RODO-2510 file (C-alpha; in nm, 4 decimals, decimal comma):
residues 422
     n   res          X          Y          Z
     1     m     0,0000     0,0000     0,0000
     2     f     0,2751     0,2408     0,0993
     3     t     0,4753     0,1503    -0,2121
     4     q     0,1832     0,2157    -0,4441
     5     k     0,1190     0,5508    -0,2775
     6     f     0,4860     0,6438    -0,3106
     7     i     0,4847     0,5498    -0,6807
     8     r     0,1734     0,7648    -0,7375
     9     e     0,3459     1,0605    -0,5725
    10     i     0,6520     1,0144    -0,7950
    11     k     0,4328     0,9987    -1,1073
    12     s     0,2529     1,3116    -0,9934
    13     g     0,5858     1,4880    -0,9362
    14     v     0,7158     1,3915    -1,2783
    15     k     0,3902     1,5066    -1,4400
    16     n     0,4122     1,8473    -1,2695
    17     l     0,7696     1,8899    -1,3906
    18     t     0,6835     1,7971    -1,7494
    19     l     0,4173     2,0685    -1,7569
    20     h     0,7102     2,3145    -1,7602
    21     g     0,9577     2,1022    -1,9564
    22     m     1,1943     2,3751    -2,0731
    23     r     1,2139     2,5307    -1,7266
    24     s     1,2882     2,1913    -1,5718
    25     v     1,5616     2,1183    -1,8250
    26     l     1,7265     2,4556    -1,7672
    27     t     1,7100     2,3948    -1,3914
    28     m     1,8753     2,0552    -1,4320
    29     l     2,1664     2,2058    -1,6282
    30     g     2,3196     2,3289    -1,3033
    31     m     2,3181     1,9734    -1,1641
    32     i     2,4440     1,8284    -1,4928
    33     f     2,7432     2,0636    -1,5032
    34     g     2,8086     2,0160    -1,1314
    35     v     2,8039     1,6360    -1,1361
    36     s     3,0022     1,6088    -1,4599
    37     s     3,2707     1,8453    -1,3255
    38     v     3,2963     1,6434    -1,0024
    39     v     3,3365     1,3171    -1,1980
    40     a     3,5884     1,4693    -1,4409
    41     m     3,8024     1,6387    -1,1751
    42     l     3,8123     1,3292    -0,9552
    43     a     3,9091     1,1248    -1,2628
    44     v     4,1991     1,3619    -1,3365
    45     g     4,3137     1,3481    -0,9735
    46     e     4,2824     0,9690    -0,9604
    47     g     4,4718     0,9288    -1,2871
    48     a     4,7584     1,1550    -1,1813
    49     g     4,7797     0,9849    -0,8422
    50     k     4,7789     0,6323    -0,9846
    51     k     5,0512     0,7234    -1,2336
    52     a     5,2780     0,8380    -0,9501
    53     l     5,1888     0,5376    -0,7327
    54     k     5,2553     0,2938    -1,0166
    55     q     5,5977     0,4427    -1,0811
    56     i     5,6897     0,4264    -0,7130
    57     q     5,5696     0,0662    -0,6870
    58     l     5,7990    -0,0251    -0,9777
    59     l     6,0899     0,0607    -0,7497
    60     g     5,9767    -0,2088    -0,5056
    61     s     5,8128    -0,1399    -0,1692
    62     n     6,0710    -0,3603     0,0065
    63     n     6,3673    -0,1909    -0,1618
    64     i     6,5953     0,0912    -0,0540
    65     i     6,7900     0,2628    -0,3318
    66     i     7,1194     0,4375    -0,2522
    67     n     7,2688     0,6590    -0,5243
    68     s     7,6078     0,8283    -0,5489
    69     i     7,5860     1,2050    -0,5870
    70     k     7,8532     1,4696    -0,6367
    71     p     7,9035     1,6515    -0,3035
    72     t     7,8153     2,0210    -0,2951
    73     d     7,9411     2,3117    -0,0856
    74     e     7,7211     2,5427     0,1213
    75     t     7,6247     2,7443    -0,1876
    76     g     7,4949     2,4318    -0,3607
    77     k     7,7748     2,4222    -0,6207
    78     a     7,9494     2,0943    -0,7014
    79     v     8,2856     2,0569    -0,5279
    80     q     8,5738     2,0069    -0,7737
    81     r     8,8958     2,1359    -0,6191
    82     t     9,1325     1,8908    -0,7863
    83     y     9,1767     1,7308    -1,1251
    84     m     9,0607     1,3983    -0,9794
    85     g     8,7210     1,4079    -0,8095
    86     i     8,6693     1,1080    -0,5789
    87     y     8,3239     1,0561    -0,4300
    88     g     8,0278     0,8211    -0,4103
    89     l     7,9555     0,4724    -0,2870
    90     l     8,2332     0,2191    -0,2330
    91     y     8,2578    -0,1536    -0,2921
    92     e     8,3150    -0,1808     0,0843
    93     d     7,9799    -0,0110     0,1472
    94     e     7,7979    -0,3017    -0,0123
    95     i     7,9991    -0,5500     0,1950
    96     r     7,9174    -0,3593     0,5141
    97     l     7,5463    -0,3480     0,4277
    98     s     7,5341    -0,7217     0,3612
    99     g     7,7179    -0,8109     0,6816
   100     n     7,5734    -0,5705     0,9386
   101     f     7,1955    -0,5786     0,8899
   102     s     6,9956    -0,8907     0,9686
   103     t     6,6894    -0,7357     0,8011
   104     i     6,8583    -0,7145     0,4597
   105     n     6,7918    -1,0070     0,2253
   106     r     7,0393    -0,9022    -0,0439
   107     t     7,2130    -0,6083    -0,2023
   108     v     7,2683    -0,5351    -0,5696
   109     p     7,5530    -0,3044    -0,6760
   110     a     7,5505    -0,1044    -0,9990
   111     k     7,8298     0,0728    -1,1842
   112     i     7,6887     0,3108    -1,4467
   113     i     7,8917     0,4422    -1,7381
   114     r     7,7930     0,6362    -2,0501
   115     k     7,9442     0,4726    -2,3570
   116     q     7,8885     0,4830    -2,7305
   117     a     7,7698     0,1558    -2,8815
   118     r     7,8267     0,0633    -3,2460
   119     f     7,6849    -0,2017    -3,4723
   120     g     7,7893    -0,1721    -3,8341
   121     t     7,7231     0,1874    -3,9404
   122     r     7,4776     0,2561    -3,6582
   123     a     7,5894     0,4290    -3,3378
   124     l     7,3996     0,4986    -3,0167
   125     e     7,4958     0,6315    -2,6746
   126     l     7,4017     0,3816    -2,4070
   127     r     7,3901     0,3857    -2,0306
   128     v     7,5987     0,0787    -1,9489
   129     v     7,4969    -0,0744    -1,6151
   130     g     7,7488    -0,3114    -1,4605
   131     t     7,5560    -0,5213    -1,2117
   132     t     7,4786    -0,8740    -1,0907
   133     p     7,2091    -1,1244    -1,1967
   134     a     7,0072    -1,0273    -0,8857
   135     w     6,9321    -0,6900    -1,0510
   136     f     6,6571    -0,8552    -1,2555
   137     n     6,4969    -0,9949    -0,9371
   138     l     6,4820    -0,6606    -0,7584
   139     v     6,4036    -0,4417    -1,0594
   140     k     6,1332    -0,6578    -1,2090
   141     r     6,1232    -0,6145    -1,5855
   142     p     6,0063    -0,8904    -1,8224
   143     i     6,2628    -1,0611    -2,0446
   144     i     6,1364    -1,0302    -2,4016
   145     a     6,3960    -1,2515    -2,5686
   146     g     6,7026    -1,4525    -2,4702
   147     r     6,8121    -1,4527    -2,1068
   148     s     6,9295    -1,2231    -1,8301
   149     l     7,2744    -1,2246    -1,6702
   150     l     7,3908    -1,5465    -1,5028
   151     p     7,6206    -1,6075    -1,2018
   152     k     7,8634    -1,7737    -1,4479
   153     d     7,8879    -1,4447    -1,6423
   154     l     7,9886    -1,2724    -1,3199
   155     r     8,2505    -1,5310    -1,2224
   156     e     8,4075    -1,5638    -1,5662
   157     k     8,3856    -1,1915    -1,6523
   158     t     8,2257    -1,2736    -1,9855
   159     n     8,1564    -1,0042    -2,2440
   160     v     7,7778    -1,0402    -2,2566
   161     a     7,5092    -0,7715    -2,2517
   162     v     7,1331    -0,7534    -2,2001
   163     l     6,9781    -0,4604    -2,3906
   164     t     6,6525    -0,2783    -2,3319
   165     e     6,4057    -0,3155    -2,6181
   166     h     6,4394     0,0493    -2,7276
   167     a     6,8177     0,0242    -2,7434
   168     a     6,7959    -0,3050    -2,9328
   169     r     6,5544    -0,1678    -3,1916
   170     r     6,7562     0,1458    -3,2600
   171     l     7,0942    -0,0261    -3,2690
   172     l     7,0068    -0,3608    -3,4248
   173     a     6,7029    -0,2716    -3,6371
   174     g     6,6265    -0,5409    -3,8913
   175     e     6,8846    -0,7859    -3,7504
   176     d     6,8615    -1,1051    -3,5488
   177     i     6,9343    -0,9481    -3,2145
   178     i     7,0292    -1,2404    -2,9920
   179     g     7,3891    -1,3503    -3,0531
   180     q     7,5016    -1,0315    -3,2289
   181     s     7,8298    -0,8682    -3,1240
   182     v     7,8005    -0,5015    -3,0374
   183     r     8,0946    -0,2727    -2,9757
   184     i     8,0526    -0,0800    -2,6497
   185     g     8,3379     0,1618    -2,5944
   186     a     8,6474    -0,0242    -2,7095
   187     s     8,5192    -0,3763    -2,6315
   188     y     8,2812    -0,6157    -2,8031
   189     f     7,9837    -0,7659    -2,6175
   190     v     7,7518    -1,0467    -2,7260
   191     v     7,3829    -0,9630    -2,6859
   192     v     7,2255    -1,2478    -2,4860
   193     g     6,8887    -1,0957    -2,3954
   194     i     6,6345    -0,8192    -2,4417
   195     v     6,4450    -0,6708    -2,1473
   196     r     6,1463    -0,4391    -2,1433
   197     s     6,2308    -0,1153    -1,9655
   198     q     6,0281     0,1302    -1,7659
   199     a     6,1603     0,4778    -1,8425
   200     s     6,1841     0,7343    -1,5647
   201     q     5,9273     1,0127    -1,5792
   202     g     6,1586     1,2651    -1,4202
   203     g     6,1005     1,4654    -1,1046
   204     t     6,2049     1,3261    -0,7672
   205     i     6,1149     0,9684    -0,8636
   206     q     6,4037     0,8015    -1,0419
   207     t     6,3591     0,4454    -1,1629
   208     p     6,6758     0,2334    -1,1639
   209     d     6,6535     0,1645    -1,5373
   210     q     6,6236     0,3806    -1,8485
   211     e     6,5055     0,3351    -2,2069
   212     m     6,8597     0,3026    -2,3478
   213     d     7,0359     0,0617    -2,1124
   214     a     7,2853    -0,2191    -2,1594
   215     y     7,3314    -0,4509    -1,8610
   216     v     7,6696    -0,6232    -1,8284
   217     p     7,8330    -0,8211    -1,5435
   218     i     7,9850    -0,5792    -1,2931
   219     s     8,3087    -0,7777    -1,2937
   220     t     8,3335    -0,7237    -1,6708
   221     a     8,2505    -0,3541    -1,6361
   222     r     8,5292    -0,3071    -1,3798
   223     e     8,7803    -0,4845    -1,6023
   224     h     8,6930    -0,3002    -1,9259
   225     f     8,5852     0,0426    -1,8042
   226     g     8,7524     0,0816    -1,4623
   227     d     8,6429     0,3236    -1,1927
   228     i     8,7688     0,6482    -1,3468
   229     m     8,5603     0,8521    -1,5881
   230     v     8,6944     1,1483    -1,7851
   231     r     8,4605     1,4343    -1,8751
   232     r     8,5404     1,7184    -2,1120
   233     t     8,3839     2,0539    -2,0239
   234     a     8,4646     2,4005    -2,1669
   235     g     8,7988     2,2925    -2,3075
   236     s     8,9143     2,1181    -1,9891
   237     r     8,9262     1,7538    -1,8856
   238     l     8,7935     1,6486    -1,5478
   239     a     8,8395     1,2998    -1,4092
   240     e     8,6054     1,1440    -1,1568
   241     m     8,6501     0,8241    -0,9614
   242     v     8,3272     0,6569    -0,8528
   243     e     8,3380     0,2917    -0,7519
   244     l     7,9633     0,2293    -0,7350
   245     h     7,6893     0,4562    -0,8635
   246     q     7,4038     0,2696    -0,7005
   247     i     7,3240     0,0009    -0,4449
   248     i     6,9756    -0,1497    -0,4270
   249     v     6,8944    -0,3041    -0,0888
   250     q     6,6138    -0,5555    -0,0453
   251     v     6,4648    -0,5678     0,3052
   252     d     6,3086    -0,8900     0,4360
   253     e     5,9797    -0,7431     0,5636
   254     i     5,7990    -0,4263     0,4617
   255     e     5,7642    -0,3319     0,8331
   256     n     6,1463    -0,3157     0,8597
   257     v     6,2052    -0,0880     0,5604
   258     e     6,2022     0,2520     0,7305
   259     s     6,4033     0,1399     1,0372
   260     t     6,6603    -0,0270     0,8095
   261     a     6,6854     0,2925     0,6021
   262     k     6,7645     0,4900     0,9185
   263     g     7,0321     0,2351     1,0104
   264     i     7,1859     0,2541     0,6621
   265     f     7,1944     0,6326     0,6798
   266     a     7,3730     0,6207     1,0182
   267     m     7,6242     0,3639     0,8929
   268     l     7,7097     0,5527     0,5735
   269     a     7,7460     0,8779     0,7696
   270     r     8,0233     0,7134     0,9748
   271     f     8,2304     0,6158     0,6712
   272     h     8,1527     0,9066     0,4358
   273     k     8,2856     1,2437     0,5458
   274     k     8,1203     1,4102     0,2465
   275     n     7,7531     1,4134     0,1606
   276     d     7,8122     1,2078    -0,1531
   277     y     7,5151     0,9706    -0,1442
   278     h     7,1369     0,9884    -0,1458
   279     i     6,9003     0,7316     0,0067
   280     q     6,5661     0,6813    -0,1655
   281     v     6,2955     0,4839     0,0163
   282     p     6,0112     0,3954    -0,2242
   283     l     5,7846     0,2951     0,0665
   284     t     5,8100     0,6457     0,2172
   285     l     5,7462     0,7963    -0,1259
   286     l     5,4458     0,5650    -0,1575
   287     h     5,2951     0,6902     0,1696
   288     q     5,3583     1,0521     0,0695
   289     a     5,2083     0,9983    -0,2764
   290     k     4,8935     0,8404    -0,1284
   291     a     4,8508     1,1320     0,1131
   292     t     4,9057     1,3819    -0,1703
   293     k     4,6571     1,1947    -0,3872
   294     r     4,3907     1,2133    -0,1153
   295     t     4,4496     1,5860    -0,0658
   296     f     4,4448     1,6437    -0,4418
   297     n     4,1124     1,4618    -0,4770
   298     i     3,9594     1,6560    -0,1864
   299     v     4,0669     1,9906    -0,3346
   300     l     3,9438     1,9053    -0,6848
   301     g     3,6200     1,7602    -0,5503
   302     s     3,5588     2,0709    -0,3377
   303     i     3,6099     2,3001    -0,6363
   304     a     3,3685     2,0950    -0,8447
   305     a     3,1166     2,0864    -0,5576
   306     i     3,0729     2,4619    -0,5979
   307     s     2,8995     2,3867    -0,9287
   308     l     2,6624     2,1552    -0,7432
   309     l     2,5921     2,4321    -0,4933
   310     v     2,4997     2,6654    -0,7792
   311     g     2,2768     2,3940    -0,9220
   312     g     2,1079     2,3534    -0,5814
   313     i     2,0365     2,7259    -0,5633
   314     g     1,8777     2,7026    -0,9080
   315     i     1,6524     2,4204    -0,7887
   316     m     1,5467     2,6214    -0,4831
   317     n     1,4684     2,9202    -0,7024
   318     i     1,2543     2,7241    -0,9438
   319     m     1,0669     2,5431    -0,6639
   320     l     0,9901     2,8723    -0,4875
   321     a     0,8467     2,9994    -0,8166
   322     s     0,6486     2,6767    -0,8455
   323     v     0,5016     2,7246    -0,4961
   324     t     0,3848     3,0726    -0,5930
   325     e     0,2283     2,9464    -0,9177
   326     r     0,0522     2,6555    -0,7453
   327     t    -0,0734     2,8386    -0,4360
   328     r    -0,4395     2,7818    -0,5295
   329     e    -0,3719     2,4092    -0,5961
   330     i    -0,2079     2,3799    -0,2531
   331     g    -0,5084     2,5557    -0,0929
   332     i    -0,7521     2,3099    -0,2576
   333     r    -0,5499     2,0082    -0,1402
   334     r    -0,5354     2,1437     0,2165
   335     a    -0,9095     2,2206     0,2086
   336     i    -0,9987     1,8602     0,1179
   337     g    -0,7838     1,7212     0,3988
   338     a    -0,4245     1,6985     0,2767
   339     k    -0,1792     1,7256     0,5656
   340     g     0,1294     1,9463     0,5745
   341     r     0,3686     1,6529     0,5488
   342     q     0,1941     1,5350     0,2320
   343     i     0,2544     1,8754     0,0714
   344     i     0,6187     1,8560     0,1834
   345     h     0,6483     1,5068     0,0326
   346     q     0,5038     1,6266    -0,2980
   347     f     0,7504     1,9128    -0,3406
   348     l     1,0463     1,7138    -0,2092
   349     i     0,9759     1,4373    -0,4606
   350     e     0,9781     1,6928    -0,7411
   351     t     1,3126     1,8383    -0,6309
   352     v     1,4673     1,4912    -0,5913
   353     v     1,3422     1,3914    -0,9375
   354     l     1,4989     1,7096    -1,0787
   355     s     1,8312     1,6598    -0,9013
   356     t     1,8506     1,2828    -0,9659
   357     t     1,7710     1,3168    -1,3359
   358     g     2,0277     1,5975    -1,3600
   359     g     2,2755     1,3828    -1,1674
   360     l     2,2332     1,0836    -1,4009
   361     a     2,2735     1,3079    -1,7063
   362     g     2,5792     1,4644    -1,5378
   363     i     2,7331     1,1204    -1,4869
   364     a     2,6876     1,0464    -1,8572
   365     v     2,8652     1,3725    -1,9460
   366     g     3,1236     1,3062    -1,6726
   367     l     3,2118     0,9693    -1,8257
   368     f     3,2768     1,1384    -2,1602
   369     l     3,4864     1,4303    -2,0296
   370     p     3,7794     1,2214    -1,8891
   371     w     3,8078     1,0398    -2,2224
   372     l     3,8143     1,3755    -2,4005
   373     i     4,0776     1,5143    -2,1580
   374     t     4,3020     1,2112    -2,2113
   375     r     4,2536     1,2291    -2,5878
   376     i     4,3406     1,6005    -2,6119
   377     t     4,6057     1,6467    -2,3393
   378     g     4,7434     1,2948    -2,2919
   379     l     4,6839     1,3169    -1,9139
   380     p     4,5837     0,9829    -1,7581
   381     t     4,2319     0,9792    -1,6124
   382     v     4,0623     0,7083    -1,4076
   383     v     3,6879     0,7084    -1,3391
   384     t     3,6101     0,5100    -1,0243
   385     g     3,2762     0,3667    -0,9186
   386     s     3,3014     0,5507    -0,5865
   387     s     3,3247     0,8878    -0,7652
   388     l     3,0050     0,8108    -0,9610
   389     v     2,8163     0,7035    -0,6484
   390     l     2,9491     1,0058    -0,4567
   391     s     2,8464     1,2474    -0,7319
   392     l     2,4961     1,1034    -0,7610
   393     g     2,4560     1,0931    -0,3828
   394     i     2,5619     1,4566    -0,3510
   395     s     2,3222     1,5655    -0,6272
   396     m     2,0303     1,3884    -0,4556
   397     s     2,1298     1,5397    -0,1204
   398     v     2,1501     1,8844    -0,2766
   399     g     1,7990     1,8345    -0,4145
   400     i     1,6629     1,7441    -0,0703
   401     v     1,8464     2,0239     0,1134
   402     f     1,7548     2,2981    -0,1325
   403     g     1,4028     2,1666    -0,1868
   404     l     1,3184     2,1490     0,1824
   405     y     1,2587     2,5231     0,2313
   406     p     1,0190     2,5607    -0,0664
   407     a     0,8350     2,2441     0,0466
   408     m     0,7962     2,3715     0,4044
   409     r     0,6865     2,7105     0,2769
   410     a     0,4175     2,5413     0,0689
   411     a     0,3051     2,3338     0,3671
   412     r     0,2726     2,6433     0,5883
   413     l     0,0369     2,8255     0,3490
   414     d    -0,2992     2,9122     0,5047
   415     p    -0,5688     2,7183     0,3131
   416     i    -0,8164     3,0101     0,3086
   417     t    -0,5530     3,2586     0,1854
   418     a    -0,4315     3,0062    -0,0712
   419     l    -0,7847     2,9528    -0,2096
   420     r    -0,8270     3,3293    -0,2616
   421     h    -0,4999     3,3444    -0,4598
   422     e    -0,5443     3,4134    -0,8325
***
């Protein structure tokens, strides 16, 4: 019985709104723009946040990445007082890390050198990474063809290299890649595998690999390239000695990551008199990125909610006008026994129908806008189910809140005065 009565009231509300179709549509535009802007802005925020989170997760939540950096003086300028600049991580640092922390599963060293690679008439500058086979366990990238480095390559100092797919395509285009000999610097290396690489997007997040990498055994890199690099700048030659450019540390449990990072920082501070290293903790970055993402979504959602507020004011305005137009109708209903709450229900149903219909149309527009933004700007957007439910829920709430005053005003009309209204 109650359900049938409720359905009749909804039908009556819809009928009253269709009597002024154009006015109802114009009123709903505020809700449509409000809901669609909420959906679109939350999609932009979600997309940007997920992009950052995905990149951080590629570093490994259980990993700690230590990079060599050139020490700077108090003014922020790089220190270079002598012809030979000596700084950065040491081979002994990796040994100390492995032997002094029970929470560390393993460490992976990396020596990074820029070298020109040649194959036939083609030449390409590569970032040569001298490392161990464990690199491919900590920095998880799929092997596309061939194999990764093996412990035997490390022991025997073999001249083998694993290329990233971009480097392989540009250097060995049109050739059978696996088994080819490529000249890197002054030495020849046999390509034994191709790995897919995740390029760094810049900023403060630096992935351990790049698009143009060649991975070789660190023992081979030390033998062929040594620890000294010579750079030519403004007519002068500067030599730098860096033993290790990077050490990736894998911690046993995610709960131990931040405490282990503090211990590593304290240990390195004892043996490094200069600030020539930087510790990157992906887990900390992950927490910060999630907090930033939440704040970003709240700010964007709040800005878009202003449009919903404007839409709610439009609904209130139109319902107040409707009360004035239907004063005589309200007087007749009260005269034949309609109670105040029934009048309130009638007007509230009309406002909820307006706001809900506008909200559903806004969701449809909101689903299209993120696609358009991605298509035009290239920004990643992600529409979540929660954002759709939130937007529709807010639009319905706005309808109730802004429709309540006109409904109560209609219910408080004096029946005799209302019947005299022309």
